[in-house]
N, C-alpha and C positions, 0 to 999 in steps of 0.2 A: 896490541897491534904493532906490526913490525916497524912502522914509520915513526912511532912515538919516540921522542927524545933521542934522535939518532945523532949524537955528537960525542966523540971520544968514548964510545961504548956505553954512554949513559942511557939508561932506560927508566921507565916508570917502575916504582915499587909500591907496595901497599900504602906507604907514607908519602909518596910523591906522584900523585895522580894530577893530571893537568886537563883543563878545558879552556877553550878560547871564547871570549866574550867580546862582541863587536857592537857598540852602540851606534845607531843609525838615525839620522834625521835629514831627509831630503838630499840624500847622496846617490840618487838614482844613476848618475853618470858613471860613477866609479865603484859602487858597492859590489856588483857582481864579480868583477875582477879581483877585488880584495878578498871576498869570501872564498872564491875558488882557490886562491893561493893559500888561504888559511886552512882550508880543508886538507891540503897536501901535507900539512904537519902531522896528520893522523890522529888528532885529538877530537873529542866532541866539540862542535862549534855551535854557539848560541848567539843568535843575532837578535838584538832588541830594537825594534822599530819604534822610535819615540814619537809617534804621531805624525809620520811623514804624509805630506799632501801632494808629492810629485809621483814619479814613476817607480819609486823605491819598492813598494809591495810587489809590483809586477816583475821587477828585475830579480826578486828573491824567489819567485815561484819556480819550482822544479829543480832547485839545486839539491842534489842528493847529499845526505850526511849532515844536514844542519837542522837546527830547531829555531823557528822564528817565533818570538814573543812580541806582541803589539800593544803599545800604549794607545788608548783611544785618542788622547790629547797629548801634546808636547809637554813633558814634565821636566825636562832638563837632562843634561848628560849624566850628572851624578845619580839621578833617579833611575836612568836607564842602566847604568852600571850596577846599582844595587839590585835591581830586578834580575839582571843577569847573574850576579853573584849568588843570590838565593837559589836560583835554579842550578847553577854550576856546583854549589855545595852538596847537592844530592849525589853527585858522581865524581867529584874531584876535590883535591886539597888546595890547589892553586888555580887561579884564573889568569890567563894571558889576555891582556886587553890591547886592542889596536884601533886606530881611527879608520873610518870608512871612506876617507877622502882621497886615498891613494898615496899619501905621503910616506907611509911605512912599507918596509919590505918584510912580509910575514916570516920569511925564512930566517931573519935575524933573531927570531924568538929562540932558536936553538942555542945561540951563544948566551942568551939570557938565562935559559934553563940551566946551562952548565955552571952559571954563577950562583945558583941557589945552594947555600951551604948544606952539606950533608947533615941530616939530623937536626936542622934548625929552620925555623920559619922566618924568612926575610922578605922584604918588599924589594923587587928588582926594578930599577928605573932605566929605561933606554935613553942614553945620553946622545942627542943628535949632534954629531961632530961638525956638520956643515952649516950650522945655524948662523954663522957670521958671514956667509956668502952673500953677495949683493942680490942674488936671485931670491933670497928669502924675504918675505914681506917685513917692512920695518916694524909693523905692529907686533909681529911674532918675536923679533929680536928684542925690542924694548920691553915687551910684556914679560919675557923670560928673565931679563935683568931685574925688573921690578919685583917679580915673584921670588926670585932667589934671595934677594935682600930681605924681604919682609918675612919669608919663612924662617930665616935665621933669627930675626928679631922676635918672632912669635914663639921661639923655643924649639924650632924644628932643626933638622940637620943642615949642614952646609952642603949645598948642591950646585951642580953646573947647569942642570936642565930640569927645573921643578915643574915645568909645564908639559913635559912629554906625556903623551897618552899611551905610549907603548910601554907596558909594564907587566910585571907578574905579581899578583897579590896573593898572600896567604889568606885563604877564604875565611876560616873560622875566626882568625884574629881580626881581620878587617871588618867583618860583620859585627864584631863586638866593640868596635871603637866608638860607637855612638856619635857618628858624624851628623851634623845638622844640615850642611849645604847639600843642595840637590841639583845645582847647575854646574857650570865649569868650576866653580869654587870648591866643589867636592875634591878635586884632584890636588889642590894645595892643602886643604884642611886635613885630608887623610895622611899626608906626609908628616905634618906637624904632630898629629895625634899618634901616629905610628912611632915616631921618635920618642915622644914622651912616655909611651908605654913599652919602651925597651925593645921595639921591633927594629931590627937593623934595616937600613935603606942603602942599597948597593947600586951604584951606577955602572952601566955597561955600555960601551960605545955602539951605536947603531947608525945605519945610513938613513937619509931622508931625501925626499924628492918633493918639489912643489910644482906640479904640472899646471899648465896655463888654465886648464878647465877645472881646477880644484875649487870646491865649494867650502867656504868657511862660514860658520854661524857665530863667530866671535865678534862682538860689537864693542869697539875700543872704549867708548865713553860709558855705556851702561855697565859693561863688565868691569871697568875700572872702579866704578862706584861699588859694585857688588864685592869685588876683591877687597876694597878698602874696608867695607863693613865686616867681612869675614876676618881679616887680619886684626882689625880693632878688637873684635870679640876674643880672638885667640890671645892677643897680647894682654888684654884685661884679665883673662883667666890665668895667664902665666903670672901676672903681678900678684894676684890674690892666692896663688898656690893651688889652683885647680888643674887637674889633668884634662 
Protein backbone atom coordinates (compact mmCIF):
# COMPACT_ATOMS: atom_id res chain seq x y z
CA UNK A 1 0.00 0.00 0.00
CA UNK A 2 1.30 3.44 -0.89
CA UNK A 3 0.71 4.85 2.59
CA UNK A 4 2.93 2.33 4.31
CA UNK A 5 6.09 3.54 6.01
CA UNK A 6 6.09 6.84 4.18
CA UNK A 7 9.13 8.50 5.72
CA UNK A 8 12.41 9.35 4.01
CA UNK A 9 11.51 6.95 1.23
CA UNK A 10 11.28 4.01 3.65
CA UNK A 11 8.77 1.32 2.67
CA UNK A 12 7.85 -2.17 3.70
CA UNK A 13 9.97 -5.04 2.42
CA UNK A 14 9.41 -8.80 2.78
CA UNK A 15 11.39 -8.58 6.05
CA UNK A 16 9.78 -5.35 7.30
CA UNK A 17 6.02 -5.79 7.34
CA UNK A 18 4.05 -3.86 9.95
CA UNK A 19 0.65 -4.14 11.62
CA UNK A 20 -0.97 -1.96 14.28
CA UNK A 21 -2.23 -3.53 17.51
CA UNK A 22 -4.46 -1.45 19.80
CA UNK A 23 -5.57 -2.94 23.15
CA UNK A 24 -8.87 -1.46 24.36
CA UNK A 25 -10.76 -1.62 27.64
CA UNK A 26 -13.66 0.79 28.23
CA UNK A 27 -12.19 3.54 26.06
CA UNK A 28 -15.42 4.29 24.22
CA UNK A 29 -14.91 8.06 24.37
CA UNK A 30 -11.60 8.10 22.48
CA UNK A 31 -11.18 4.77 20.73
CA UNK A 32 -12.84 5.61 17.42
CA UNK A 33 -10.70 8.71 16.84
CA UNK A 34 -7.54 6.76 17.75
CA UNK A 35 -8.40 3.89 15.40
CA UNK A 36 -9.29 6.18 12.51
CA UNK A 37 -5.90 7.91 12.81
CA UNK A 38 -4.14 4.54 13.01
CA UNK A 39 -5.88 3.36 9.83
CA UNK A 40 -4.33 6.33 8.00
CA UNK A 41 -0.90 4.75 8.48
CA UNK A 42 -1.90 2.22 5.83
CA UNK A 43 -1.08 -0.94 7.78
CA UNK A 44 -3.44 -3.68 8.96
CA UNK A 45 -5.08 -2.55 12.21
CA UNK A 46 -6.00 -5.10 14.90
CA UNK A 47 -8.10 -3.87 17.82
CA UNK A 48 -8.31 -6.17 20.84
CA UNK A 49 -11.34 -5.37 23.00
CA UNK A 50 -10.35 -6.72 26.39
CA UNK A 51 -13.85 -7.31 27.77
CA UNK A 52 -15.18 -3.74 27.56
CA UNK A 53 -18.51 -3.07 29.28
CA UNK A 54 -19.06 0.49 27.99
CA UNK A 55 -19.83 1.79 24.48
CA UNK A 56 -16.49 0.61 23.06
CA UNK A 57 -17.95 -2.26 20.93
CA UNK A 58 -20.50 0.09 19.40
CA UNK A 59 -17.86 2.72 18.59
CA UNK A 60 -15.78 0.13 16.76
CA UNK A 61 -18.62 -1.01 14.53
CA UNK A 62 -18.40 -0.07 10.88
CA UNK A 63 -14.82 1.23 10.86
CA UNK A 64 -13.37 -0.01 7.56
CA UNK A 65 -9.98 -1.66 7.37
CA UNK A 66 -9.76 -3.00 10.92
CA UNK A 67 -10.07 -6.38 12.58
CA UNK A 68 -11.67 -6.50 16.03
CA UNK A 69 -10.93 -9.36 18.42
CA UNK A 70 -12.93 -9.56 21.63
CA UNK A 71 -12.04 -11.09 24.97
CA UNK A 72 -15.21 -12.22 26.73
CA UNK A 73 -13.78 -11.03 30.06
CA UNK A 74 -11.09 -8.51 30.98
CA UNK A 75 -7.78 -10.37 31.02
CA UNK A 76 -5.34 -7.45 31.23
CA UNK A 77 -3.37 -5.26 28.85
CA UNK A 78 -0.57 -7.78 28.44
CA UNK A 79 -3.04 -10.52 27.54
CA UNK A 80 -4.69 -8.22 24.98
CA UNK A 81 -1.32 -7.39 23.44
CA UNK A 82 -0.36 -11.05 23.20
CA UNK A 83 -3.67 -11.85 21.51
CA UNK A 84 -3.02 -9.07 19.02
CA UNK A 85 0.57 -10.18 18.45
CA UNK A 86 -0.46 -13.73 17.58
CA UNK A 87 -2.90 -12.43 14.99
CA UNK A 88 -0.47 -9.81 13.67
CA UNK A 89 2.25 -12.46 13.25
CA UNK A 90 0.13 -14.03 10.50
CA UNK A 91 0.65 -10.95 8.34
CA UNK A 92 3.53 -8.90 9.72
CA UNK A 93 7.02 -8.97 11.22
CA UNK A 94 6.52 -6.00 13.55
CA UNK A 95 3.57 -4.78 15.64
CA UNK A 96 3.07 -1.08 16.27
CA UNK A 97 1.23 -0.70 19.58
CA UNK A 98 -0.53 2.41 20.89
CA UNK A 99 -2.96 3.16 23.68
CA UNK A 100 -6.65 3.79 23.03
CA UNK A 101 -7.00 6.70 25.48
CA UNK A 102 -5.96 9.44 23.05
CA UNK A 103 -2.57 10.24 24.56
CA UNK A 104 -0.59 9.18 21.50
CA UNK A 105 -0.33 10.68 18.02
CA UNK A 106 -0.46 7.67 15.65
CA UNK A 107 1.46 9.55 12.95
CA UNK A 108 4.52 9.51 15.24
CA UNK A 109 4.80 5.81 14.37
CA UNK A 110 6.49 6.85 11.14
CA UNK A 111 9.51 8.23 13.01
CA UNK A 112 9.61 5.04 15.07
CA UNK A 113 9.54 2.90 11.94
CA UNK A 114 12.49 4.87 10.57
CA UNK A 115 14.47 3.93 13.70
CA UNK A 116 14.16 0.16 13.10
CA UNK A 117 17.71 -0.92 12.16
CA UNK A 118 17.99 -2.34 8.67
CA UNK A 119 18.33 -6.13 8.75
CA UNK A 120 17.93 -6.27 12.53
CA UNK A 121 15.02 -6.96 14.87
CA UNK A 122 14.80 -4.31 17.60
CA UNK A 123 12.13 -3.13 20.01
CA UNK A 124 11.37 0.56 19.46
CA UNK A 125 10.08 2.50 22.45
CA UNK A 126 8.31 5.85 22.16
CA UNK A 127 9.91 8.28 24.63
CA UNK A 128 7.26 10.79 25.80
CA UNK A 129 9.17 14.07 25.86
CA UNK A 130 6.52 16.06 27.73
CA UNK A 131 6.12 13.73 30.70
CA UNK A 132 7.53 16.25 33.20
CA UNK A 133 4.88 18.87 32.39
CA UNK A 134 2.58 19.85 35.23
CA UNK A 135 -0.42 18.71 33.18
CA UNK A 136 0.77 15.11 33.30
CA UNK A 137 -0.77 13.15 36.21
CA UNK A 138 1.68 12.72 39.10
CA UNK A 139 0.97 9.00 39.15
CA UNK A 140 2.30 8.75 35.58
CA UNK A 141 5.45 10.75 36.36
CA UNK A 142 6.29 8.85 39.54
CA UNK A 143 5.37 5.51 38.02
CA UNK A 144 7.78 6.09 35.16
CA UNK A 145 10.67 6.97 37.49
CA UNK A 146 10.01 3.91 39.65
CA UNK A 147 9.79 1.66 36.62
CA UNK A 148 12.96 3.02 34.98
CA UNK A 149 14.95 2.40 38.16
CA UNK A 150 13.75 -1.13 38.75
CA UNK A 151 14.08 -2.21 35.14
CA UNK A 152 17.79 -1.42 35.36
CA UNK A 153 18.03 -3.29 38.69
CA UNK A 154 16.31 -6.27 37.07
CA UNK A 155 18.97 -6.52 34.39
CA UNK A 156 17.11 -4.55 31.75
CA UNK A 157 18.27 -1.58 29.68
CA UNK A 158 18.69 1.95 31.00
CA UNK A 159 15.65 3.83 29.69
CA UNK A 160 13.94 7.21 30.00
CA UNK A 161 10.36 6.00 29.50
CA UNK A 162 9.87 2.33 30.29
CA UNK A 163 6.09 2.73 30.71
CA UNK A 164 5.28 4.10 27.28
CA UNK A 165 2.70 1.99 25.46
CA UNK A 166 3.64 3.40 22.03
CA UNK A 167 6.08 0.80 20.76
CA UNK A 168 7.17 -1.35 17.84
CA UNK A 169 7.69 -5.00 18.75
CA UNK A 170 9.53 -7.58 16.62
CA UNK A 171 6.82 -10.22 16.63
CA UNK A 172 8.55 -13.58 16.45
CA UNK A 173 11.17 -12.54 18.99
CA UNK A 174 8.60 -11.08 21.40
CA UNK A 175 6.34 -14.13 21.23
CA UNK A 176 9.32 -16.31 22.12
CA UNK A 177 10.34 -14.34 25.24
CA UNK A 178 8.11 -16.44 27.52
CA UNK A 179 6.77 -13.49 29.50
CA UNK A 180 4.50 -14.34 32.42
CA UNK A 181 2.82 -11.02 33.20
CA UNK A 182 -0.50 -10.40 31.50
CA UNK A 183 -1.55 -7.02 32.88
CA UNK A 184 0.31 -3.68 32.82
CA UNK A 185 3.41 -5.47 34.12
CA UNK A 186 3.83 -7.16 30.76
CA UNK A 187 5.21 -3.91 29.34
CA UNK A 188 8.07 -3.77 31.84
CA UNK A 189 8.79 -7.49 31.85
CA UNK A 190 9.10 -7.60 28.08
CA UNK A 191 11.74 -4.84 28.15
CA UNK A 192 13.87 -6.72 30.67
CA UNK A 193 13.59 -10.03 28.82
CA UNK A 194 14.27 -8.40 25.45
CA UNK A 195 17.49 -6.88 26.78
CA UNK A 196 18.58 -10.16 28.36
CA UNK A 197 17.97 -11.93 25.05
CA UNK A 198 20.15 -9.43 23.11
CA UNK A 199 17.22 -7.66 21.46
CA UNK A 200 18.10 -3.98 21.14
CA UNK A 201 15.69 -1.51 22.78
CA UNK A 202 15.79 1.88 21.06
CA UNK A 203 14.01 4.99 22.33
CA UNK A 204 12.52 7.51 19.89
CA UNK A 205 11.01 10.87 21.01
CA UNK A 206 7.24 11.12 20.55
CA UNK A 207 4.53 13.59 21.51
CA UNK A 208 1.95 12.94 24.22
CA UNK A 209 -1.36 14.54 25.21
CA UNK A 210 -3.44 14.09 28.36
CA UNK A 211 -6.98 15.21 27.47
CA UNK A 212 -9.34 16.03 30.32
CA UNK A 213 -11.64 13.15 29.36
CA UNK A 214 -8.84 10.59 29.18
CA UNK A 215 -9.71 7.27 30.85
CA UNK A 216 -6.96 5.41 32.70
CA UNK A 217 -7.28 1.97 34.28
CA UNK A 218 -4.00 2.23 36.16
CA UNK A 219 -4.57 1.73 39.91
CA UNK A 220 -1.57 3.17 41.81
CA UNK A 221 -1.73 0.92 44.89
CA UNK A 222 -2.73 -2.36 43.25
CA UNK A 223 -0.43 -1.92 40.29
CA UNK A 224 2.43 -0.87 42.57
CA UNK A 225 2.09 -4.23 44.32
CA UNK A 226 1.89 -6.08 41.02
CA UNK A 227 4.93 -4.21 39.68
CA UNK A 228 6.86 -4.99 42.86
CA UNK A 229 6.07 -8.69 42.53
CA UNK A 230 7.16 -8.69 38.88
CA UNK A 231 10.42 -6.88 39.60
CA UNK A 232 11.15 -9.15 42.56
CA UNK A 233 10.76 -12.19 40.31
CA UNK A 234 12.97 -10.68 37.60
CA UNK A 235 15.68 -9.66 40.07
CA UNK A 236 15.66 -13.13 41.64
CA UNK A 237 16.06 -14.74 38.24
CA UNK A 238 18.92 -12.38 37.50
CA UNK A 239 20.66 -13.31 40.75
CA UNK A 240 20.46 -17.03 40.05
CA UNK A 241 21.51 -16.56 36.42
CA UNK A 242 18.27 -17.31 34.59
CA UNK A 243 17.24 -15.36 31.48
